[in-house]
N, C-alpha and C positions, 0 to 999 in steps of 0.2 A: 312792372308787374305783368300787364295784360301780355306783352310779349312771351314773359318766362312761361306763363301758363299756356300760352300757346303751341309754345316751343315743345313742353312736356309732353301735351296732346300728341303734337305730332311725332316725338319720338317714339313714345308708347305706339302708337298706332303704325309707325314705319318699321318697326324692330325687325331686323331681317331684311330690309328694303335692297332689291336687286336693283338691276339697270330697267326692268320693267315696270311700268306702270302700276301702283297697286289697285286693287278692286274696289269700286265704291258700290256697296250692297243697292244704292237708288240706281246707277246704272243698269244693276242685272235685272231690278225689277222693272225698269223700262223695256229690257229687251223682253221679259216675257210677256210685256204686252204689246207687242208686234204682232199684228193679226195677218198670214197670209190669204186668209178667206175675205179680209176688208180690202187688201191690196186687189185679189182677183175680182172683186165687184166695181172698184175703181176702175180698173183698167177694161173691163167688159163695157162701161159706162162710156167711158172716154173713146174708146174704139166704136161706140154704136153709133156716134155723133156723124160716121160716114167718112168724113174728111175734116180734118182739123188745118188744112192747110191756110197759110197766113192771109191769103187774098179771097179765101170762100165766103160763103153765103154769112152774114152777121145779125139776120132779120129772123131766120126761122127758128122756131123753138127746139128743135129736134135734129138739126144737120148742121153742119161749118162750125167755124172758129168760134162765131158770137156765141153760140149755144153753149158749147163748151167751157167759155172761159166766165159765162155767167153761172153755170154750174157750180164750176170750181169755186167761185166767189161765195156761191152760196152755202156750200160746204166749209167753207172757212168761217164763215158767218155762223153756221150751225154749232160749230166747234167752240166759237167764243160764246155763244150763247149758253151752252152747257158749262163753260169754265166761269161764268159771270162776268164777260167781260174782259177775259184776260189777253186776248189778242185783239190787236188793230188790225181790222183788214183794209187794204188799199188797193186800187186800180193807178195805173201809171200809163197815160194815153199819150202817144206821140205819132204826129201824123207825117207819114213817109210818101214823099211825092213821087208817081210812077216815072218810070223811065226804061223805053225798050231794051235799051243798053245794060240793064241791072236784071236782078231775080223778082224785084218788084215792078210791074209794068203798070200799074194803076195807083191812082192817089189811094193808099191803105192806112189805116190805123193800126199802128202796132201796139198791143194793148197786154201790160204785164199785170197778174194778180198775183198781189203778196201778204202774207200776215206777218205781225212782228207780235214776238212775246218778249215785253220788254224786260230788261234786267233790273234789279232792285238797288245795286250797288253801282253799276256801270251801263247807265242807259244807253249811253252812245258809244259803247264797244259790242261790235256786232259778229256772231256768227250766221255765216249764210250757208244756207243749203239750197238747191234749185234742181227742179226739171224743167223741162220744156212742155209748152202748150201744143206748138203745132206740129203738123204732119206732112208728107209729101209723098207722089209716086215717081213714075220713071223720069216723067218730064217735070222738072221743078217748076216750070212756070203754069201746069196744068191745075188749076184749081176747082176744077169742076169732078174730075173724075174720083172715083173712090180711094180714099188713103186712110187707112183704119188706123197705123199707126200704133200698133198694140206694144209693141217692143220699143219702138224708135218714136215716140220717147213716153207713152203712155205709163210705163213703169216709172220713170223718174218723176212723172208728174205726181203719181199715186202714193209714192213713198214719201214726198212732201204733205201730201195731205196726212197720210200715216203718221208722220212725225209730228203734225201739230195735232192730232188726237192724243199720242203718245206723252206727248211733252209738255200738254197744258196742263195735266196735273200737277206740275212741278214749279215750284220758283228759281229762278237762274241768277246769279249777278251779274251777267253779260246778256244783252239781247240777244235774242234769235230770229232769224228771218227764213222765213220757208217760202220761196218763191216758184211761181209758175212764170217762167217766161217765153215771150213770143218771137217770131220772125227770125229762128235760129237755121233753118234751111233755107231763107231767102240771104244770109248773110250775116248772123251774129246781132242782130237787131236789137232783141230785148236785153242780151246782156250787156251790151252797150249803153243802152239807155238807163239801166240800171246801176252800173257802174258810174256815169256821170253825175248821176243823182248823188250817187254817195262821196263823190269827189266833191262834188260843189256844195254838199250840207256838211262837208268835213267829219263823215262816220270815221270812228277808229275799226276799220275792219280787221278781224282775228283771223279769218281765212274764208274763202269760197270752196264749198264742196259742190262740185256740178256734177249732177248724176245723168248719164246719156246712155240709155240702155242697158237695163239691171237686170234681166229677165231670160236671156235665153243661153242653155247651156249646150247648145247642139253645134258646133261648128260646122262651116262649110266642107272643112277637111275629115269630117268624118269624128272629130273627138268629141266625147261628150263628157263635160266636166261640170258640176256642181258644187265646186269648193272654190275654185281660182277667179279671183278677179283681177283687175289691172287699177293702179293709182296712176297716172300721167303728171308729170309737175317739171316745169321749166327747171332750169338749172339757177339761173339769177334773173333778177329784172331787168326789162329794157330800158326803164329810167334811171338806172345809175347814171351816176355823173363819172366825168373823164378821171377825175382822180381816184374815184370809188373802185371803177375799173383797174386801174394801175395798182392801186394798195392790192385786190384780190389776185393780180398775176404774181405779186412780188412775194405775198405773204399765205395764198391759199385762198380758199372761198369759192371756187369756181362752181362747187358742187352743195354750196350749201347756203343757197338764196332761201328767203322767206317762202316760197313755194315747195321747195324741197324740203323744209322741216316741217311745215305742214303735211307732206306726202306720209315723212317719218312717222310722224304723231299717229295720225291713221294706222299703217301700219303697226303700231305698240298696242292701241288702244284695240285694234282687231287681235294681235296674238294675247291680250291679257283676257279680253271679253268674248270672244270667239274663237277659240282657240283649232276648232277646227276648219275653219278658212284658211285659204292661203292667197294672202294679199302678194302681188307682184308689183314691185317699183320700177316703173317705166321710165326712164330718164329722158323723157321728150315732151314737150309741151302738149302734142298729141299725137294722132296716126300720121303716116305720112300723108303730105297733100289734102289733109282734113283738118276743122276744127270744130271748137265747142264754147258753150258759154261762159268757160272760165277765161277763155282769152283775152276778151275786152276789160276785163279786171285785172289780168295780167298785166295788160297793155297800158294801164294808170296805175301800177306801182302797187299792187294787192297781190298778197298770196291766193293763189287759187289753184285748184287740182280739177282734174278730171276722173270721176271715179264708174268703172264699167265693166261689163263682163269680159272675159279672157278670151273664148272663141266665138268670135262673129259668124254670123250665116250671110253672107250676101245676097242668095235666095230671096230673105228675107227684109232686106233694106232698099229702100227707095226702088221699089218694085210694083207695077202696075200687077193687080189681081189676075192671075191666068195660070192656067198649065199649058208646060211645052215639054215634050220628049218625055213625059213621065214626071215631070218636077213641077211640084205645086209653088210658084212665086207669089210674094207679098208678105206684108207684114201683119199676120192675123193672131186672134187671143190665141189659137191651140199653139203658136211658138214659144209659149212664155210659160217658163216653170214657176210657178209662184210661190213653192217654199226656196228657191235660189232668191228671186227676188226679196222674199221676208229677211233674207239672209243678208242680204246687201243693204236694205232698209235698216236691219241691225247695226250693220257696221257704221252708217249715217247716225244713228241713235247713239250709239256708245261715242264716236268721235265728237258730235256737236254737244250733248250732254256735259261731255267732261273738260270741252274748251269753254262752254258757257259757266260753269263752276270755277273753272281755274283762276287764279289771280292774274295780273298783267305779268308779259313777260319783261324780265330785267331788261334797263336799257343802260346805255354808256357802257358796255361790255368791252372790256381791255385784256390784252395779252403780253404777256413778256417771258422773259428767261433765254434769252438771246445766248448761245454760248455757254449755258448752266446745264447741270443736270438736274433742273427742275422746271416746272410749268407755271406761270403765274397768271392769275386772272383775279379781275377785279369789276364790280358793277355797283350801280347806282341801288339803293333800297327802295324796295318794292312794298307799299304799305299794306298793312295786313297780312304780308307772307308769315307763313309759320314756319318756314326754312327755304334752303335753297338746294341746288343738287347741280355739281358739274359732271357733264357727262364728255367722254371722250373716246375716240373709236382710232384704228389704223387707218391711214390715208386712203387704202383702197377697200376699205369696208362699207357697206353700203348704210350699215343702221349703227345706233350706237351700242359698242360694248360694255363699257365701264362706268361706273358712276360713284360719285362720294357724297353722301349728306352731310348738309351744314345747318347750323341753328339760324333763327331769324336774324341775329344780331351781325351775321356775317356779312360781308361786303367784299372780302377780297378771300385769296386762300392760294396757297403754294403746294404743287403736287410734287413732291420730292421724288428723286429718282425716275421722272417720267421728261425723257428727252423731247423738247417741245417738237423738233423736227420731223417725229416719228409720226404724230398722233394729229387729229383736227379735235377742238375742244367747242364747249358750249355750255350755256347755264340756265336754269329754269328757276324759277319762283313755285313753292307747294304751299296749300293752305293746310288747315289741320287736318282736313278729310283725306290728305294724300293728292288731291288733284293738283295736277302739274299744267303749267304755262307751257306753251311752244318753247322749243330751245330758242335762245340767243346766241347768234355767233358773234365773236367778236369782230368788233369793227374797228379797233384801235389798238396802237401799241404802247406799252407799258415803258415809257422812258426814264432810264434810273441812271 
C-alpha cells in the first residue's frame, strides 16, 4: 500500500516528465538565499590574510594559513550554533615531513577544515563539496611573500562556507560534507588525506564537487563571459579491474564512468535550475599538466569532478603582485566577479541539494537485447524509491536525450523498437518529490 501511494504521488508530480530533472521548489528557495555580498565579504577576509601558503605563518592572528583556517573553523562553528548544532565541525591534521626535492621543504601540518550536515536516512552516504584554503605566488616554495589568492581559491572556499549557511536550514536524506582542503598547490595533499580517510572509514561517497577558481569572467585572451563554466571529469575510474576494462571495451561504457555521470548530473541540474548558465562538459580529468583536489578521490575510485570558470586569466594565477609593461599581475579581489561567483555557488547548491535528497542509485544494473529490436534492462530494487527512470542517448551524444518513467515496482523493462547497438543506457531511482539519483550505467549482461 505504501509503495502504491508513493507511486501515485510520484506519477501526479511527474506528469509530463521530460528527460530533464523536475524542479524542486526547495532547491529554488535555496538558490534564492545564495548571497553575492556574503561571498564577497568572505573572499575579502581570506585574501586579507596576506598569504595562505601551506608553509606560511601558523601563529599570527592576522596573517598566514593558520589565521585563515582558524577563521574558517570559527565560521563553520558560528553557522552550527545558528542551526542548533546541525553541523559537525572537524579539523583533519596530518604532518608532512619536509623534503627539499618536493614542494614542502620543511615539516608542515596540512590541516583540512570541514563541516558535516548529517543525513537523516543515510548518514554514511556523503555528498562532498570542497574549496581550497591555500594560495601561492610565482615561486611555489616562497611562503613569506604576499599571495592573496582571491580567485584561486578564496572563491571556492567562500562557496563552501556559503553552502553551509544556506543548506543548514534544511534536512537531507544523505550527509553533506563542506570542506576546506589544504596543501593543494604543494601536491594535492589535503584532498589525498580526506580521500584516504573516506576510504578507511568506508564512506559511501555519492560524488565530490571540487571548486577551484569560480570567480573570474575575463580571460587572458580578452573574452569576457559571465555565464559559461567548465565541469572536468575523467572517463572511467583508474581502479577498474582488468575484467571490467575488458567488458567496457566489448560492450561500451568508456564514456560513462561514475565521474562522467556526476558531471552530467550537474549539467542537468544547472539546466533545470539556472537555465541562463552554460555548463561545458570537459572530457578530461583536469587541464593539461595541472591538477585539482578531485583527483585524489578519483584515484581511490570515488566519483569526482572539478567545477571552474571557463576563461582563465593567467596574469592573475600563481603570480607575484607587480606591474610590468602596463599589466597588473597577481590574484587580487579586484579580479573577482562576485555575481558570477554567486551563480557558480548556486550551481553547486542545486546539485548538492538534489543529490542529498535523492535515493540511492540502482545497483546490479544489467542490459540485454543482443540481435533483437529491443533493449532490455534490469536492476535491484531501491528501498523507498517511488519510481525509476531509464535514460538513453545516441552513442555520440554528450548528455541523455530520452527517458522512460517507471513505477516503484519495476525492476526490469524492455524498450521495444530500440536497437541496443545504437544507444547507451542508464537507470535512476526517483523519490516521491522527483529527486533523482545519479545514473547507474549497466555493468552486466542479461544472459537468456
